C-alpha positions as CSV (number, residue, x, y, z in Angstrom):
1,M,0.3,-21.0,51.4
2,N,1.5,-20.7,47.7
3,Q,4.5,-18.1,47.7
4,G,4.7,-18.1,43.9
5,Q,4.2,-15.4,41.5
6,T,1.0,-14.9,39.7
7,I,0.7,-15.7,36.0
8,F,0.5,-12.1,35.2
9,A,3.7,-11.3,37.1
10,Q,5.5,-14.2,35.2
11,I,4.3,-12.8,31.9
12,M,5.5,-9.4,32.5
13,Q,9.0,-10.8,33.6
14,F,9.6,-11.5,30.0
15,L,9.6,-7.6,29.7
16,S,12.8,-5.7,30.0
17,H,11.9,-3.0,32.8
18,D,15.2,-1.2,31.9
19,E,14.3,-0.9,28.2
20,F,10.9,0.5,29.4
21,S,12.4,2.9,31.6
22,R,14.5,4.2,28.8
23,C,11.6,4.7,26.5
24,V,9.8,6.6,29.4
25,Q,12.9,8.8,29.8
26,R,13.3,9.5,26.2
27,F,9.8,11.2,26.2
28,N,9.6,12.3,29.7
29,G,6.6,10.1,30.5
30,N,6.7,10.2,34.3
31,R,7.0,14.2,34.5
32,Y,4.6,15.5,37.1
33,T,3.6,11.9,38.0
34,K,3.2,11.1,41.8
35,R,1.2,7.8,41.8
36,F,0.2,6.4,38.7
37,S,3.5,5.9,36.6
38,C,3.9,4.8,32.8
39,W,4.6,1.2,34.0
40,D,1.2,1.0,36.0
41,Q,-0.4,2.4,33.0
42,F,1.1,-0.3,30.8
43,L,0.2,-3.1,33.2
44,A,-3.3,-2.1,33.4
45,M,-3.8,-1.8,29.7
46,A,-1.8,-5.1,29.2
47,F,-4.4,-6.6,31.6
48,A,-7.2,-5.2,29.6
49,Q,-5.8,-6.9,26.4
50,L,-5.1,-10.1,28.1
51,T,-8.6,-10.4,29.7
52,Y,-10.7,-8.9,27.0
53,R,-11.9,-6.1,29.1
54,E,-14.4,-3.8,27.5
55,S,-14.2,-0.4,29.2
56,L,-12.2,1.6,31.8
57,R,-14.9,0.9,34.4
58,D,-14.4,-2.9,33.5
59,I,-10.8,-2.6,34.2
60,E,-11.2,-0.8,37.5
61,V,-13.8,-3.3,38.7
62,C,-11.9,-6.5,37.8
63,L,-8.6,-5.3,39.3
64,A,-10.3,-3.9,42.5
65,A,-11.8,-7.4,42.9
66,Q,-8.1,-8.7,43.1
67,R,-6.9,-5.8,45.3
68,N,-4.8,-8.2,47.6
69,K,-2.9,-9.4,44.5
70,L,-2.1,-6.3,42.7
71,Y,1.4,-5.8,44.5
72,H,2.4,-9.1,43.3
73,C,1.3,-8.5,39.9
74,G,3.6,-5.3,39.8
75,L,1.0,-2.7,40.2
76,S,1.8,0.0,42.8
77,G,-1.8,0.3,44.0
78,P,-5.5,0.2,43.0
79,V,-6.2,1.3,39.4
80,R,-8.8,4.3,39.1
81,R,-10.4,4.8,35.8
82,S,-10.0,8.4,36.0
83,S,-6.4,8.0,36.3
84,L,-6.0,5.7,33.5
85,A,-8.2,7.8,31.3
86,D,-6.0,10.9,32.1
87,A,-2.8,8.8,31.5
88,N,-4.1,7.6,28.0
89,E,-5.0,11.1,27.2
90,R,-1.9,12.9,28.2
91,R,1.1,10.5,28.1
92,D,2.9,10.3,24.8
93,W,1.8,7.4,22.8
94,R,5.4,7.2,21.4
95,I,6.5,5.8,24.7
96,Y,4.6,2.5,24.0
97,A,5.6,2.7,20.3
98,A,9.0,2.7,21.2
99,F,8.7,-0.1,23.7
100,A,6.8,-2.2,21.1
101,H,9.8,-2.0,18.7
102,T,12.1,-3.2,21.5
103,L,9.9,-6.2,21.9
104,I,9.8,-6.7,18.0
105,D,13.7,-6.7,18.1
106,I,13.7,-9.5,20.7
107,A,10.9,-11.5,18.8
108,R,12.6,-11.3,15.3
109,P,15.5,-13.7,16.0
110,L,13.5,-16.2,17.7
111,Y,11.6,-16.9,14.6
112,A,14.5,-16.3,12.1
113,D,14.8,-20.2,11.6
114,T,11.1,-20.5,10.5
115,D,10.7,-22.0,7.2
116,L,8.8,-20.1,4.6
117,G,8.6,-23.1,2.4
118,L,10.2,-21.4,-0.5
119,D,13.6,-21.8,-2.4
120,L,14.6,-18.2,-1.2
121,N,17.7,-16.9,0.6
122,A,16.2,-13.6,1.6
123,T,13.6,-12.2,4.0
124,A,10.2,-11.5,2.6
125,Y,7.8,-8.8,4.0
126,A,4.1,-8.4,3.4
127,L,2.9,-4.7,3.3
128,D,-0.7,-3.6,3.6
129,A,-3.2,-1.5,5.6
130,T,-6.5,-2.2,7.3
131,T,-9.2,0.4,8.2
132,I,-10.5,0.7,11.9
133,D,-14.0,2.2,11.8
134,L,-14.7,4.9,14.6
135,C,-17.9,6.7,15.6
136,L,-17.5,10.0,14.1
137,S,-19.5,11.8,16.9
138,M,-17.1,10.4,19.5
139,F,-14.0,10.8,17.3
140,P,-14.4,14.1,15.3
141,W,-10.7,14.3,14.6
142,A,-10.9,11.0,12.5
143,R,-13.3,12.2,9.8
144,F,-13.2,9.8,7.2
145,R,-16.4,10.2,5.2
146,K,-19.4,12.3,5.6
147,A,-21.0,10.4,8.4
148,K,-18.1,7.9,9.3
149,G,-14.8,8.0,11.2
150,A,-11.6,5.8,10.8
151,I,-8.1,5.4,11.0
152,K,-5.6,3.1,9.1
153,L,-3.1,0.8,10.4
154,H,-0.3,0.5,7.8
155,T,1.8,-2.7,8.7
156,M,4.7,-4.6,7.3
157,I,5.0,-8.1,8.7
158,E,7.6,-10.9,8.1
159,A,6.0,-13.5,5.9
160,H,7.5,-16.4,7.7
161,S,6.8,-15.3,11.3
162,S,3.9,-12.9,11.1
163,I,5.8,-10.5,13.4
164,P,5.1,-6.8,12.6
165,V,8.2,-4.9,11.8
166,F,6.7,-1.7,10.8
167,I,3.5,0.0,11.8
168,D,2.1,3.4,11.1
169,I,-1.2,4.8,12.4
170,T,-2.6,7.5,10.2
171,H,-6.0,9.3,9.3
172,G,-8.3,7.0,7.4
173,K,-8.2,9.3,4.2
174,V,-4.3,8.6,3.8
175,H,-3.8,6.4,0.8
176,D,-2.1,3.0,1.3
177,V,0.8,3.8,-1.1
178,N,1.9,6.9,0.8
179,V,3.4,4.7,3.4
180,L,6.1,3.9,0.8
181,D,7.5,7.3,1.3
182,I,8.5,6.8,4.9
183,L,9.3,3.0,4.8
184,I,13.0,2.2,4.9
185,P,13.6,-0.8,2.8
186,E,16.1,-3.5,3.6
187,P,18.4,-4.3,0.9
188,G,18.2,-7.6,-0.6
189,S,14.8,-8.3,1.0
190,F,11.4,-8.9,-0.9
191,L,8.4,-6.6,-0.3
192,I,5.1,-8.2,-1.3
193,M,2.2,-5.8,-2.1
194,D,-1.1,-5.7,-3.7
195,R,-2.4,-3.3,-6.4
196,A,-3.0,-0.4,-4.1
197,Y,0.8,0.1,-4.0
198,L,1.2,0.2,-7.7
199,D,3.1,3.6,-8.1
200,F,6.0,3.3,-10.4
201,A,7.9,6.3,-9.0
202,R,8.0,4.8,-5.6
203,L,8.7,1.3,-6.9
204,Y,11.7,2.7,-8.6
205,T,12.7,4.2,-5.5
206,L,12.6,0.5,-4.0
207,H,14.6,-0.5,-6.7
208,Q,17.3,2.0,-6.4
209,A,17.4,1.2,-2.7
210,L,18.3,-2.5,-3.8
211,A,15.2,-3.9,-2.5
212,F,13.2,-6.3,-4.4
213,F,9.3,-6.0,-4.8
214,V,6.5,-8.4,-5.9
215,I,3.2,-6.7,-6.7
216,R,0.1,-7.6,-8.7
217,A,-0.1,-5.5,-11.9
218,K,-3.2,-3.8,-13.3
219,S,-5.1,-5.2,-16.3
220,N,-4.4,-1.9,-18.4
221,L,-0.6,-2.2,-17.9
222,Q,1.4,-0.9,-21.0
223,F,4.3,-3.4,-21.3
224,Q,6.5,-4.4,-24.2
225,R,8.2,-7.9,-24.1
226,R,11.8,-8.0,-24.9
227,Y,12.6,-11.7,-23.7
228,S,10.5,-14.7,-22.8
229,H,11.6,-17.5,-20.9
230,P,10.3,-21.2,-20.9
231,V,7.8,-22.1,-18.0
232,D,6.3,-25.3,-16.9
233,K,2.5,-24.6,-17.6
234,T,1.5,-27.8,-15.5
235,S,2.4,-25.7,-12.3
236,G,0.0,-22.9,-13.4
237,L,2.6,-20.7,-14.9
238,R,1.6,-19.1,-18.2
239,S,4.6,-16.8,-19.0
240,D,7.9,-15.3,-17.6
241,Q,8.8,-12.2,-19.5
242,T,11.3,-9.5,-19.3
243,G,10.4,-6.1,-20.7
244,F,9.9,-2.5,-20.1
245,L,7.0,0.0,-19.6
246,T,5.7,1.8,-22.6
247,G,3.3,4.2,-21.1
248,P,4.0,7.9,-21.6
249,L,4.3,8.4,-17.8
250,T,5.2,5.1,-16.5
251,S,8.1,4.6,-18.9
252,T,9.7,7.8,-17.4
253,L,8.8,6.9,-13.8
254,Y,10.3,3.3,-14.2
255,P,13.0,3.5,-16.9
256,V,14.6,0.2,-16.4
257,L,13.8,-3.5,-17.2
258,L,10.9,-5.2,-15.5
259,R,9.8,-8.8,-15.2
260,R,6.2,-9.9,-15.7
261,V,5.0,-13.3,-14.5
262,T,1.6,-14.7,-15.4
263,Y,-0.1,-17.4,-13.3
264,Y,-3.2,-19.1,-13.5
265,S,-4.8,-20.3,-10.2
266,V,-6.9,-23.6,-10.5
267,E,-8.5,-23.2,-7.2
268,T,-9.9,-19.5,-8.0
269,E,-10.0,-20.0,-11.8
270,K,-8.2,-16.6,-12.2
271,H,-5.3,-15.3,-14.1
272,F,-2.7,-13.2,-12.1
273,I,0.0,-10.9,-13.3
274,F,2.9,-10.1,-11.2
275,L,5.7,-7.5,-11.6
276,T,8.9,-7.7,-9.9
277,N,12.6,-6.4,-10.2
278,N,14.3,-9.6,-9.4
279,F,15.3,-11.6,-12.3
280,S,17.0,-14.6,-10.6
281,V,14.3,-16.3,-8.7
282,A,12.2,-19.0,-10.2
283,P,9.0,-17.7,-11.7
284,L,6.9,-20.2,-9.6
285,T,8.7,-18.6,-6.6
286,V,7.4,-15.2,-7.6
287,A,3.7,-16.4,-7.7
288,S,4.3,-18.4,-4.4
289,L,5.8,-15.1,-2.8
290,Y,2.5,-13.3,-3.7
291,R,0.4,-16.1,-2.1
292,R,2.3,-15.5,1.2
293,R,0.9,-12.0,1.2
294,W,-2.2,-13.5,2.7
295,Q,-0.4,-13.8,6.0
296,I,-1.0,-10.0,6.7
297,E,-4.8,-10.6,6.0
298,L,-4.7,-13.2,8.6
299,F,-2.6,-11.0,11.0
300,F,-5.2,-8.2,10.7
301,K,-8.0,-10.7,11.2
302,W,-6.3,-12.1,14.3
303,I,-5.6,-8.8,16.0
304,K,-9.1,-7.4,15.4
305,Q,-10.7,-10.4,16.8
306,H,-8.4,-11.1,19.8
307,L,-6.9,-7.8,20.8
308,R,-8.9,-4.7,21.9
309,I,-8.0,-2.3,19.0
310,K,-11.5,-1.9,17.7
311,R,-13.2,-0.5,20.9
312,F,-11.2,2.2,22.6
313,F,-11.2,3.4,26.2
314,G,-10.6,6.9,25.2
315,T,-11.6,9.3,22.3
316,S,-8.4,11.4,21.6
317,A,-5.9,10.2,19.0
318,N,-3.2,10.0,21.6
319,S,-5.5,7.6,23.5
320,V,-6.3,5.6,20.5
321,K,-2.6,5.3,19.5
322,T,-1.6,4.4,23.1
323,Q,-4.1,1.5,23.1
324,I,-3.2,0.1,19.7
325,W,0.7,0.1,20.5
326,I,0.1,-1.7,23.8
327,G,-2.1,-4.2,22.1
328,V,0.8,-4.7,19.5
329,S,3.0,-5.1,22.5
330,V,0.9,-7.8,24.0
331,Y,0.7,-9.7,20.7
332,V,4.6,-9.7,20.3
333,L,5.0,-10.6,24.1
334,I,2.9,-13.6,23.6
335,A,4.9,-14.6,20.5
336,I,8.1,-14.3,22.6
337,I,6.7,-16.4,25.4
338,K,5.6,-18.9,23.0
339,K,9.3,-19.3,21.5
340,Q,11.3,-19.0,24.8
341,L,9.2,-21.5,26.6
342,G,8.7,-23.9,23.7
343,L,5.1,-23.8,23.6
344,K,3.3,-25.9,20.9
345,E,0.1,-24.1,21.3
346,S,-1.0,-21.3,18.8
347,L,-1.1,-17.8,19.9
348,Y,-4.9,-17.8,20.3
349,T,-4.8,-20.9,22.7
350,I,-2.0,-19.2,24.7
351,L,-3.9,-15.9,24.8
352,Q,-7.2,-17.7,25.9
353,I,-5.5,-19.8,28.6
354,F,-3.8,-16.6,30.0
355,S,-7.1,-14.7,30.1
356,L,-8.6,-17.2,32.6
357,S,-5.5,-17.7,34.9
358,L,-3.8,-14.4,35.4
359,F,-4.1,-14.3,39.1
360,E,-3.3,-18.0,39.8
361,K,0.1,-18.8,41.5
362,T,1.4,-21.4,39.4
363,P,4.4,-21.7,36.8
364,I,3.4,-20.9,33.3
365,L,4.5,-24.3,32.0
366,S,2.2,-26.1,34.4
367,L,-0.8,-24.5,32.9
368,F,0.0,-25.9,29.5
369,E,1.1,-29.3,30.8
370,D,-2.3,-29.6,32.3
371,Y,-3.9,-28.3,29.1
372,D,-2.0,-31.0,27.0
373,T,-3.1,-33.7,29.4
374,Q,-6.7,-32.5,29.2
375,V,-6.7,-32.5,25.5
376,Q,-5.0,-35.9,25.2
377,T,-7.8,-37.3,27.7
378,T,-10.5,-35.7,25.8
379,D,-9.0,-37.1,22.4
380,S,-8.9,-40.5,24.1
381,T,-12.4,-40.4,25.5
382,N,-13.8,-39.4,21.9
383,Q,-11.9,-42.2,20.3
384,L,-13.4,-44.7,23.0
385,N,-16.9,-43.3,22.3
386,L,-16.4,-43.8,18.7
387,W,-15.6,-47.5,19.0
388,E,-18.5,-47.9,21.5
389,I,-20.8,-46.6,18.8
């Protein structure tokens, strides 16, 4: 008989139970709780994320089918959908937000040596927001338009690792730029943003906080050149200028010098104008930094496709935020496992393999050794068939 731990239990061993307990105590999460604890709630919701469950009934049925293995997975007993629904409804979502941040603090050093591919001795962050549509009849608190509900997921990720370091969940009507009012910038870092964040009062606040920004300018920007610097036009650069804003309002909101870099993309046949308050990095680095902003678009696409953050198990704001934060925790947890075990597979592949083997009792590394062997065998067979043809 295999006395080993289930894959699910091995995954959860990468979490700190002590840190989780501190988060629970901070918000009195287990107050009046007799059976179904915050830890049970987290495990059940993490199971739903890892196995792509669609509903509370789906979670209940699937876990009931593995009743004899629940204890070995860390659950104290069977999961009832009514208990899970009540927990999602009533327990403070900030418990899981705080725990997600502890995982982020673990993941960031693991990816610190990842090369961004630029001549840059600073951390670059990409900031953007994505809208998650909701059914207005089921989520009346999230009214976005006349017949549509929505929330916004404001996120800042490390450009080199795609690890989220800041997340704020707001009503869909909140404009993207408002998040700059609560964001605490890291001095010396670069913040990459699109034109939705072009607010010169807020950009000047970033400048005063000793943070750098790279942002795309609008076509009607009133800017007066003071200096021009030589550029290599074969690289796509068209100009590198230092100047100041001349608009009646913008000149008062941002009263110091600003740098404007113009770049032509051969691939898209478009001209781009970038603004930055950094005057020391190469102009091509400024353009390349903005290109790294695409990482956050890929992040949003990934989590919407592979995590359960578009279909929710509850209809209250607390339930929605709980599910999103546990989904983020699972994403970061998979990223931690990838690094700590030295796995070469992508996060997508790791998640797919886990989804089919959570109740198996085998070491995690054995799963991926078998997967690598199977892939190599398949590749060899395909090559052989190609020669036979």
